[in-house]
C-alpha positions as CSV (number, residue, x, y, z in Angstrom):
1,X,-2.1,-44.1,-9.9
2,X,-5.3,-43.5,-12.0
3,X,-7.6,-44.3,-8.6
4,X,-5.5,-41.8,-6.9
5,X,-5.5,-38.6,-9.4
6,X,-9.4,-39.4,-9.8
7,X,-9.7,-39.3,-5.9
8,X,-7.6,-35.9,-5.9
9,X,-10.2,-34.9,-9.1
10,X,-12.8,-33.6,-6.5
11,X,-10.1,-31.6,-4.5
12,X,-8.6,-30.1,-7.7
13,X,-12.0,-28.7,-9.1
14,X,-12.9,-27.0,-5.5
15,X,-9.5,-25.0,-5.4
16,X,-9.9,-23.8,-9.1
17,X,-13.5,-22.9,-8.2
18,X,-12.5,-20.6,-5.0
19,X,-9.8,-19.2,-7.3
20,X,-12.2,-18.5,-10.0
21,X,-15.0,-17.2,-7.6
22,X,-12.1,-14.8,-6.0
23,X,-10.9,-13.5,-9.4
24,X,-14.5,-13.0,-10.4
25,X,-15.5,-10.7,-6.8
26,X,-12.2,-8.9,-7.4
27,X,-12.9,-7.9,-11.1
28,X,-16.9,-6.9,-10.1
29,X,-15.1,-4.8,-7.4
30,X,-13.1,-3.0,-9.5
31,X,-15.1,-2.6,-12.4
32,X,-17.7,-0.8,-10.2
33,X,-15.4,0.7,-8.3
34,X,-17.2,4.2,-8.9
35,X,-20.1,3.0,-7.6
36,X,-18.5,2.4,-4.3
37,X,-19.9,5.0,-1.3
38,X,-18.1,7.9,-1.1
39,X,-15.7,7.0,-4.2
40,X,-15.5,10.7,-5.6
41,X,-16.0,12.9,-2.3
42,X,-12.8,11.4,-0.9
43,X,-9.6,11.3,-2.6
44,X,-8.0,7.9,-1.2
45,X,-4.6,7.4,0.2
46,X,-1.9,5.1,-1.0
47,X,0.1,3.6,2.3
48,X,3.6,2.9,2.1
49,X,5.3,0.8,4.7
50,X,8.8,0.9,5.8
51,X,11.4,1.4,8.3
52,X,14.4,3.7,9.6
53,X,18.0,1.7,9.4
54,X,20.7,2.7,11.1
55,X,22.6,4.4,8.2
56,X,19.6,7.1,8.0
57,X,19.8,7.9,11.5
58,X,21.9,11.2,12.8
59,X,24.1,11.6,15.6
60,X,21.0,12.4,17.9
61,X,20.0,8.4,17.3
62,X,17.1,9.2,15.4
63,X,16.0,9.3,11.7
64,X,17.7,12.4,9.7
65,X,15.5,14.9,8.6
66,X,17.0,15.0,4.7
67,X,15.9,11.2,4.6
68,X,12.5,11.8,4.9
69,X,12.2,13.1,1.4
70,X,13.5,10.0,0.0
71,X,10.6,8.3,1.5
72,X,8.5,10.8,0.0
73,X,9.5,9.9,-3.4
74,X,8.7,6.7,-3.0
75,X,5.3,7.4,-1.3
76,X,4.3,10.2,-4.1
77,X,6.0,7.9,-7.0
78,X,3.3,4.9,-5.9
79,X,0.5,7.0,-5.7
80,X,1.2,9.0,-9.1
81,X,1.6,5.6,-10.9
82,X,-1.7,4.1,-9.3
83,X,-3.4,7.3,-10.5
84,X,-2.2,8.6,-13.8
85,X,-0.7,5.6,-15.3
86,X,-3.0,6.1,-18.3
87,X,-1.8,9.3,-19.8
88,X,2.1,8.9,-18.7
89,X,4.5,8.3,-21.7
90,X,7.9,9.7,-21.3
91,X,9.0,9.0,-24.8
92,X,9.1,12.2,-26.9
93,X,6.1,12.9,-29.3
94,X,2.7,14.3,-29.1
95,X,1.7,11.9,-26.6
96,X,4.5,12.7,-24.2
97,X,3.2,13.3,-20.7
98,X,5.5,13.8,-17.3
99,X,4.4,14.8,-14.1
100,X,7.2,17.2,-12.4
101,X,7.8,17.9,-9.0
102,X,7.9,21.7,-8.6
103,X,8.5,21.4,-4.9
104,X,8.3,19.8,-1.4
105,X,7.8,21.2,2.2
106,X,7.8,18.6,5.4
107,X,7.5,19.5,8.9
108,X,8.6,17.1,11.6
109,X,6.6,16.7,14.8
110,X,8.2,13.7,16.6
111,X,11.3,11.8,15.7
112,X,11.5,8.2,14.3
113,X,13.7,5.7,16.2
114,X,16.5,3.4,14.4
115,X,14.8,0.8,12.7
116,X,11.3,2.0,14.0
117,X,8.5,0.9,11.6
118,X,6.1,3.6,10.3
119,X,3.7,4.5,7.3
120,X,3.6,7.4,5.1
121,X,-0.3,8.1,4.1
122,X,0.1,9.8,0.5
123,X,-3.3,11.4,-1.5
124,X,-4.1,13.9,-3.9
125,X,-5.4,17.4,-1.8
126,X,-6.3,19.8,-4.5
127,X,-5.4,21.3,-7.8
128,X,-5.5,24.2,-9.4
129,X,-5.0,25.8,-13.2
130,X,-1.0,24.2,-13.1
131,X,-0.5,22.4,-10.0
132,X,-1.4,19.4,-8.3
133,X,-1.1,19.1,-4.2
134,X,-0.2,15.9,-2.6
135,X,-0.3,15.2,1.2
136,X,1.9,13.0,3.2
137,X,1.5,12.3,6.5
138,X,4.0,10.0,8.6
139,X,2.3,7.5,11.3
140,X,3.5,4.7,13.4
141,X,3.1,1.5,11.1
142,X,-0.2,-1.0,12.2
143,X,-1.8,1.9,14.5
144,X,-4.3,2.7,11.7
145,X,-6.1,0.3,9.4
146,X,-8.2,1.1,6.7
147,X,-11.5,-0.5,6.2
148,X,-10.9,-1.6,2.4
149,X,-8.3,-1.1,0.0
150,X,-10.2,-0.4,-3.3
151,X,-6.7,-1.8,-5.5
152,X,-6.1,-4.7,-3.5
153,X,-9.7,-6.0,-2.1
154,X,-10.1,-8.4,0.9
155,X,-6.6,-7.8,1.9
156,X,-7.6,-5.4,4.6
157,X,-7.2,-7.1,8.0
158,X,-7.0,-5.6,11.6
159,X,-3.7,-6.2,12.9
160,X,-3.0,-6.5,16.5
161,X,-2.9,-3.0,18.1
162,X,-4.0,-2.0,15.0
163,X,-7.2,1.1,14.9
164,X,-9.9,1.4,12.5
165,X,-11.5,4.4,14.3
166,X,-9.6,7.2,16.5
167,X,-10.9,9.9,18.3
168,X,-10.9,12.9,16.1
169,X,-8.3,14.7,18.7
170,X,-6.3,11.6,18.9
171,X,-5.6,11.8,14.9
172,X,-3.3,14.6,14.9
173,X,-1.1,13.7,17.5
174,X,-0.6,10.2,16.3
175,X,0.8,12.1,13.1
176,X,4.8,12.3,13.2
177,X,5.7,14.5,10.4
178,X,3.6,16.2,7.4
179,X,4.5,17.0,4.2
180,X,2.9,19.0,1.0
181,X,4.1,18.8,-2.5
182,X,3.1,20.1,-6.1
183,X,3.6,18.5,-9.4
184,X,3.2,19.7,-12.5
185,X,2.0,17.8,-15.9
186,X,4.1,18.5,-19.1
187,X,3.5,17.3,-22.3
188,X,7.2,18.8,-24.0
189,X,6.9,22.4,-22.5
190,X,3.1,22.7,-22.4
191,X,1.3,22.6,-19.2
192,X,-1.6,20.1,-18.8
193,X,-4.3,21.3,-16.6
194,X,-4.5,18.7,-13.6
195,X,-8.1,18.8,-14.2
196,X,-7.7,17.8,-17.6
197,X,-5.3,14.3,-16.4
198,X,-7.9,13.8,-13.7
199,X,-10.9,13.4,-16.1
200,X,-8.7,11.2,-18.6
201,X,-8.3,8.8,-16.1
202,X,-11.5,8.8,-14.9
203,X,-10.7,10.2,-11.6
204,X,-13.8,13.0,-11.6
205,X,-17.4,11.8,-11.6
206,X,-19.9,12.7,-14.6
207,X,-22.6,13.2,-11.9
208,X,-23.2,17.0,-11.9
209,X,-24.0,16.5,-8.2
210,X,-21.1,14.4,-7.2
211,X,-18.8,16.6,-9.4
212,X,-20.0,19.7,-7.1
213,X,-19.1,18.0,-4.2
214,X,-15.6,17.2,-5.3
215,X,-15.0,20.9,-6.2
216,X,-16.3,21.8,-3.1
217,X,-13.3,19.7,-1.2
218,X,-11.0,21.1,-4.0
219,X,-11.6,24.8,-3.1
220,X,-11.8,23.9,0.7
221,X,-8.4,22.0,0.6
222,X,-6.9,24.5,-1.6
223,X,-5.6,27.1,0.6
224,X,-4.3,24.2,2.9
225,X,-2.1,22.6,0.0
226,X,-0.7,26.2,-0.5
227,X,0.4,26.4,2.8
228,X,-1.7,29.9,3.3
229,X,-3.8,28.6,6.6
230,X,-0.6,26.9,8.4
231,X,0.9,23.8,9.2
232,X,-1.9,22.3,11.9
233,X,-4.3,22.4,9.1
234,X,-1.8,20.2,7.2
235,X,-1.6,17.7,10.0
236,X,-5.1,17.9,10.7
237,X,-6.0,16.6,7.5
238,X,-4.8,13.2,8.1
239,X,-8.0,10.8,8.7
240,X,-7.6,6.7,7.9
241,X,-11.1,6.0,8.3
242,X,-12.8,4.6,5.8
243,X,-11.0,3.2,2.1
244,X,-7.2,3.3,0.8
245,X,-6.4,2.7,-2.6
246,X,-3.6,-0.1,-1.3
247,X,-0.6,-0.8,0.7
248,X,3.2,-0.9,-0.7
249,X,5.9,-2.0,1.3
250,X,10.0,-2.3,1.0
251,X,12.4,-5.2,1.8
252,X,11.4,-3.9,5.5
């Protein structure tokens, strides 16, 4: 028996070294996430994957419009906990901080069939003195694959039929529905400016040049977030190329 264990020892050491190296690489990537190219100039989406069960379909035999909002709650909840978990505190007290939905709009473009797989791509779009705006896009599952997941390094693998880069004029056609939601951060009855929360969570750069780029994007996208430029502008925001935060799935 001792001879058997001694013969397996090199294999065990190899396995342990592999996992240690993987953990080291993941830790190194996360520790230097601020240094990734375009990390500050692009606010990354979180992808939620699911299906439309029969009980979510209406008499027209496609996903009922009202059920989109349940999916949106799930998707926005995912990205909110990923980005803003540091200051989140639901308990009363001086450090109490919650994120409250103040309104949501959704426009439907193409139907989703019973049990059809689809994804929600949700990201922070813009913010003002009071509100932070999130944009979500419903798209067919597996059609677009990010180049990498910032929170799940090494897990992005092209699927059969997946497209990592698509023509610009085809991206908007791929959108099944789009949504804009606005949230407010509350400390008791006090409204906390979104910029303060973003800075506390380390989501704003300290470099003045990079901060100016982020501010330029915020000002560019704010009228779209406030629905002043029409829904075609919202649909046109979908861009699956580059990095994503992560991919999250339910039982489907």
